C-alpha positions in Angstrom: 97.7 216.5 -90.1 99.7 219.7 -90.9 98.0 222.1 -88.9 98.4 219.6 -85.8 102.0 219.6 -86.3 102.3 223.4 -86.8 100.2 224.0 -83.4 103.1 221.5 -81.9 106.0 223.5 -83.3 104.5 226.9 -82.2 103.9 225.3 -78.8 107.5 224.5 -78.8 108.8 228.0 -79.5 106.3 229.1 -76.9 108.2 227.0 -74.3 111.8 227.8 -75.2 111.0 231.2 -75.5 109.6 231.5 -71.7 112.7 229.2 -70.6 115.0 232.0 -72.3 112.8 234.6 -71.0 113.5 233.3 -67.2 116.7 232.3 -67.7 117.7 235.9 -68.7 115.4 236.9 -65.4 117.4 234.6 -63.4 121.2 236.1 -64.6 119.7 239.9 -64.3 118.8 239.4 -61.0 122.0 237.4 -60.0 123.9 240.3 -61.5 124.4 243.5 -59.1 
């Protein structure tokens, strides 16, 4: 059970990381 919860937490961290990276890329593209 704990292993499944750990997998969910890891997946959430990866998702958040991907979102943050894509946001940073979008901001960098907007900047001159």
